C-alpha positions as CSV (number, residue, x, y, z in Angstrom):
1,M,24.7,-130.1,93.4
2,E,22.2,-132.9,92.1
3,L,19.3,-133.0,94.4
4,K,17.3,-136.4,94.7
5,D,13.8,-136.6,93.9
6,N,12.9,-135.9,97.8
7,Q,14.9,-133.0,97.7
8,A,14.8,-129.1,97.5
9,A,16.5,-126.0,98.0
10,L,16.1,-122.3,98.4
11,I,18.9,-120.7,96.6
12,L,19.3,-116.7,98.3
13,E,21.2,-114.2,96.2
14,V,21.9,-110.9,97.9
15,G,22.8,-108.1,95.3
16,E,25.3,-105.7,95.6
17,D,21.9,-103.0,96.2
18,G,21.2,-105.5,99.4
19,G,18.4,-106.4,97.2
20,V,17.5,-110.5,98.0
21,S,16.1,-112.9,95.1
22,V,14.9,-116.5,96.0
23,N,14.9,-119.2,93.4
24,V,14.1,-122.8,94.4
25,A,15.9,-125.8,93.2
26,S,14.2,-129.3,93.4
27,G,14.7,-132.9,92.1
28,N,11.1,-133.2,91.6
29,E,9.1,-130.2,90.9
30,N,6.2,-131.5,91.9
31,G,7.2,-133.0,95.2
32,A,6.3,-132.5,98.8
33,A,9.6,-130.7,99.3
34,S,9.7,-128.5,96.2
35,A,6.2,-127.3,97.6
36,I,7.8,-126.4,101.2
37,C,10.4,-124.7,99.5
38,E,8.2,-122.5,97.6
39,A,6.0,-121.8,100.5
40,I,8.8,-120.7,102.5
41,A,10.1,-118.7,99.3
42,V,6.9,-116.7,98.9
43,K,6.4,-115.9,102.4
44,L,10.4,-114.8,102.8
45,M,9.1,-112.2,99.5
46,Q,6.0,-111.4,100.8
47,D,5.6,-110.9,104.7
48,E,7.1,-108.3,105.9
49,K,6.7,-109.2,109.6
50,F,8.9,-112.6,108.7
51,Q,11.6,-110.4,107.0
52,A,11.9,-108.7,110.0
53,E,11.9,-111.8,112.3
54,I,14.7,-113.0,110.0
55,M,16.8,-109.3,110.1
56,D,16.5,-109.4,113.8
57,M,18.2,-112.8,113.7
58,I,20.5,-111.8,111.7
59,E,21.7,-108.6,113.7
60,M,21.8,-110.9,117.0
61,D,24.4,-113.1,115.2
62,E,26.2,-110.4,113.9
63,A,26.4,-108.9,117.6
64,E,27.8,-112.5,119.3
């Protein structure tokens, strides 16, 4: 997938051990979309409350 200059994407990888890695792909590393994705990636990796909220959402989706 080729990204335009005003686009960025989070790439999540789940390892066999359940660990998650987060990468950012961007059409323009200095653009606003890239900065937003990077901020989300940092929050995802460092904010335990945010991680718990996401896991709760996943568990709710799986229960339905």
